[in-house]
N, C-alpha and C positions, 0 to 999 in steps of 0.2 A: 489538397488543402494546404494553404500557405501558413506559415508560422504565426503571423499576426491573427489570422482567422481562428486558429486553434486557441491562442491566448484569449481572444474575445469570448469564444464559446466556453472556455474553461472557467470563466468568471462565475458561472452558474454552479460549478462543482464545489460542494461543501469543503471548506478548509484548504482550498487551493490558493497558494501564494505564488504569483507569477515570478517573483524574484529568483526562485530556484531554477526555473526553466530558462529565464533570461540569462542567468549566470552560465548555465550549461551551453546556451547558444554562443555566448561570448568566448567560452573556453574551447568550443569546437566550431560549429556553424549551424545554420538553421536545419539543414537536412539531417545532420547527425543528431541534433537535439530532438527532432520529431521522431526519428527511429528509436532513440532511447526511451522516449515517452511511450511509443507504441509497444516496445518490449516490456516496459513496466506493467502495462495492462496484463500481459501474459504471466509475468512473474507474480503479480499481485493475486490474480485469480488462482494460479496453481498453488501458491503458498497459503492462501486462505483455505483452500480445500484441504491441503495437507494439515494445517492447524486444526481444522474441524474434525478430520478423520482421527488425528492423533489424540485430540481431546476426548473423543468418544471412546477410544480404545485405552485411555488412561496412560498414554505414552507422553508424559509431561516434558521429557527431554526433547522430543520432537516438536512439541508445541513451542518450546523456547527457540529451537532452531528455525522453525518456519517464521515466527514473528520477527526474529532477528534478521532474517533475510529480507523481509519487507522493509525494515527500518532504514537500511542504507539506501535502497533504491527510491524509497518514498521521499527521503530528504533531497536526493539528487534532482528530482523532477518537480519539486514544489509542494510536497505534502508533508511539511515539517511537523504539523500537529499530529498526523497519523503516524509519522515516524516515531514521535515521542511516545505515543500510546503503544506502538509495537515494541519499543525498547522496554517500557514498563512491564508489559506482558512477559517478555523474554526474561527479564530480571526476576519478576515476582514468582514465576514458575520455579525458578531455581532456589529462591531463598525462603519462600513462605512455608511455614510448618504444615504438616499434613492436616492439622485441625482446621486450617483455613481453606481446605479443598473446595467446599461448597461456595464460599465467597469468591474464590479464584475462578471456579467454573462459570459463575454468573458474569464475572468480569470478562472472561474470554468470549463467552457467548455474545455479550454486548459489543465487544470489539469486532467479532465476526460479522455481526449485523451491520455495524457501521461500515465495515469494509465492503460488504455486498452492496450497500446503498451507494457507496462511492463508485464502485465498478459500474453500476447502472447509470449513474450520472455521467461518468466518463464516456461510456459507450454512446450515450445520447449526444454528447458534445463532439465526439470524434468517432463516428460509426465505422469509418473505413480504415481504422487503425491497423488492421491486419495487412493491408496493402503496403504498409511502410516497413514491414519486417523482412 
């Protein structure tokens, strides 16, 4: 799949901003940008699973680490909106008082749902991503 084909297909993915991926292409080249995007799939999936597991076991520091890991790579490949949500989760987990645990739990569950939806849309747009890793 060519770089331009990926850009066209990713227009259907919620909150994708092609400027991030275009900048990555300018900084590197098309092949490297596609490989980084493909690796983002893996990182996103692994990190969301880690966040979910950590949330269920009450390991809030790990929720923060997992969402923080997503933030940087999401920004890099054109998912700035999701990166901002990731940063907010990471920060909120650290600073919100224990009394806000239920509210925070709902916020993280919504975030996880949005991430899973995003993964599904990305896989639909770029089904052979694993062949670029």
